[in-house]
N, C-alpha and C positions, 0 to 999 in steps of 0.2 A: 627400462626395468619393469618387472612384473608387478602386479598388485600385491602389496603386503597385507597380511591379515591384521584386523583390528585387535587390540589387546583383549577384548572380551571374547574373541574367537579362539583364544589360545588355551582353552580349557584342557586339562590333562597334560599340559606341557610344564615340566619342572622349571621354574624360574628362580634364580637366586634371590634370597631375602636381602636386598641391598638398602631398603629403607631403614632409617634409624628410628622413626616413630611410625606407628601403625594403629589403625582403629581396631577395636575388639573384633568387629565383624570380619575385617580383612585378615587379621591374624588367624581367626578361627578357620576361615576358608583356606588359607595357605597351609595350615598344618592338619586340616581334615578333622577338626573337633567341633562339636556343636557350639554355637555362640553362647548358649546358656552356661556351658561348662567354663568357657573362657571368662565370662563375666564373674562367675563364682571364684575362679582362681584370682582374678584381680581384686575382688572384694575381700578375699582372705589374705591378700598380700603375697601370694605365690608368684605373681608376675609384677615386674617393676612398671609403674605407670607414671606419666607426667601429665598433670592437669594444665590445660591451656584453655583459658576462657571457660566455656561451658562443656568443653570436651575433655576426655581423659584418654590419652593415647598410651599404648604399650611401648615402652622403651626397648626396642628390639636390640639395639646396640649393647645396652647394659646387660640384657638377658644373655646375649651371645658371650659377652665377657665373663659373666658369672658361670656359664656352662663350661667354658674353657678352663676356668680356674678351679673348678670342682674336681676332686679326685674321685675316680670311680674304682671300686674294688670288685673283682670277680670271684 
């Protein structure tokens, strides 16, 4: 088999968000928003977070569920 690229070499490749918890920095990188904006969203309660020890991780699974349950009108 050929050499497989390392994960950090996959920039620009769309990967599915399969993680249920994610750091603010990783979440910001995945959706293309500055980290400061994501931190503000978390501080204002716009994103669901789970505190684990000294870390506060974004609950991506709950966010996905909330987005699917929300009704959008055009």
